[in-house]
C-alpha positions in Angstrom: -9.6 69.7 65.5 -10.7 72.6 67.7 -9.2 76.0 67.3 -7.7 77.5 70.4 -8.1 81.3 69.9 -5.7 82.0 72.8 -2.7 80.3 71.3 -3.7 80.5 67.6 -3.2 76.7 67.4 -5.4 73.7 66.7 -6.0 71.0 69.3 -7.0 67.5 68.5 -10.1 66.7 70.5 -12.8 64.0 70.7 -16.0 65.5 71.8 -17.9 63.1 74.0 -17.2 59.4 74.6 -16.8 57.1 71.6 -17.1 53.7 73.4 -20.2 52.8 75.4 -19.9 53.0 79.1 -22.8 53.3 81.5 -21.2 53.4 84.9 -20.0 49.9 84.6 -19.1 47.0 82.3 -18.9 43.2 82.5 -15.5 41.7 82.9 -14.9 38.0 82.1 -12.5 36.1 84.4 -11.7 33.1 82.2 -9.6 30.3 83.3 -8.6 29.8 79.7 -6.6 33.1 80.0 -5.3 32.7 83.5 -4.4 30.1 86.0 -6.6 31.5 88.7 -9.4 29.0 88.2 -12.1 31.6 88.3 -14.3 31.3 85.2 -17.0 33.9 85.8 -18.2 37.2 84.7 -18.2 40.1 87.2 -19.7 43.5 86.9 -17.1 46.3 87.3 -19.0 49.3 88.5 -17.2 52.7 88.5 -19.0 55.9 89.1 -18.2 59.2 87.6 -18.9 62.7 88.7 -20.2 65.2 86.1 -21.4 67.8 88.6 -17.9 69.1 89.4 -17.0 71.1 86.3 -13.6 72.6 86.5 -12.3 70.2 89.2 -10.3 68.2 86.7 -10.4 65.3 84.3 -9.9 62.6 86.9 -13.6 62.3 87.8 -14.6 60.8 84.4 -14.0 57.5 82.7 -12.2 58.1 79.4 -12.1 55.9 76.3 -8.4 54.9 76.8 -9.4 53.4 80.2 -12.2 51.4 78.7 -9.9 50.1 76.0 -7.1 49.3 78.4 -9.5 47.4 80.7 -10.8 45.4 77.7 -7.2 44.7 76.7 -6.4 43.4 80.2 -9.5 41.2 80.1 -8.3 39.6 76.8 -4.7 39.3 78.1 -5.1 38.4 81.8 -1.8 36.5 81.9 0.0 39.9 81.7 -1.3 40.9 85.2 -2.2 37.7 86.9 -0.3 37.4 90.2 1.6 40.6 89.4 2.1 43.7 91.4 0.4 46.5 89.4 0.9 50.2 89.7 -1.5 52.5 87.8 -0.6 56.1 87.3 -3.3 58.7 86.9 -6.1 56.3 87.9 -8.9 58.9 87.9 -12.1 56.9 88.8 -10.1 53.7 89.0 -11.5 51.7 86.0 -8.2 50.2 84.9 -6.7 49.5 88.3 -9.9 47.9 89.6 -10.2 45.8 86.5 -6.6 44.6 87.1 -7.5 43.7 90.6 -10.7 41.8 89.5 -8.7 40.0 86.9 -6.2 38.5 89.4 -3.4 41.0 90.0 -1.6 40.1 93.3 -1.6 43.7 94.4 -2.8 46.9 92.8 -1.8 50.5 93.7 -3.9 53.2 92.1 -2.5 56.8 92.1 -3.8 60.2 91.3 -4.3 63.8 92.6 -6.0 64.5 95.9 -9.4 65.6 94.3 -9.9 62.1 93.0 -9.3 60.1 96.2 -12.9 60.2 97.6 -14.4 58.9 94.3 -11.5 56.4 93.8 -11.9 54.9 97.3 -15.7 54.6 96.8 -15.3 52.8 93.5 -12.8 50.4 95.1 -15.4 49.7 97.9 -18.2 49.2 95.3 -16.2 46.4 93.7 -14.6 44.8 96.8 -17.1 41.9 96.9 -15.8 40.7 93.5 -12.1 40.9 94.4 -10.3 37.6 94.6 -9.4 36.9 98.2 -5.7 37.2 97.7 -5.9 40.7 96.1 -4.6 43.8 97.8 -5.8 47.1 96.4 -4.9 50.6 97.6 -4.9 54.1 96.4 -2.4 56.9 97.0 -2.1 60.6 96.3 0.7 61.1 93.8 1.2 64.6 92.4 4.0 64.6 89.9 4.7 68.3 90.7 5.0 67.6 94.4 7.9 65.4 95.5 6.4 65.1 99.0 3.6 62.9 97.6 6.0 60.4 95.8 5.2 56.8 96.5 7.2 54.7 98.9 10.2 53.3 97.1 9.2 49.7 97.9 5.9 50.1 96.0 7.8 51.2 92.9 10.5 48.6 93.4 8.1 45.7 93.8 5.8 46.6 90.9 5.9 44.3 87.8 3.5 46.3 85.6 2.9 50.0 85.2 -0.5 50.9 83.7 -1.8 54.3 82.5 -4.5 55.3 80.1 -5.4 58.8 78.9 -3.1 60.0 81.6 -1.1 63.1 80.5 -3.3 65.7 78.9 -2.0 68.9 80.5 0.1 71.0 78.0 2.5 72.0 80.7 3.6 68.4 81.2 
């Protein structure tokens, strides 16, 4: 716990990353867990930005994203050939993992300041995407109704993913 002197309350915090992540991780596409026929390991590379202090938390990979990506790797049948929507994608680790593991389509969403890095991370992994995958990213600010997703994207999604998504006390 860290004491917040402004509010006279304690906040639960983990200082630093608990799980190892060095701008990437191996993901196993195993035909024993899916019906996609791919039985290979791919390297999922997602860059972070540490040099933009104060810009927000969406430029870093958090432990929850690492754990959720590993969970999807072990349970590929949950997302295989499904339309996936990820909320608060940040750097894109979870959504890109879903696409690499056989999601039919993947829509990653977050605030405007994350889009440049998110699009670059998608591009870095495009060579390993299955040919049938569609992956896209959209701005979605929960405070701004003008940025809401097209109703068809939401209506067609089978799975909603989010990891370490809501941390702002106002929400």
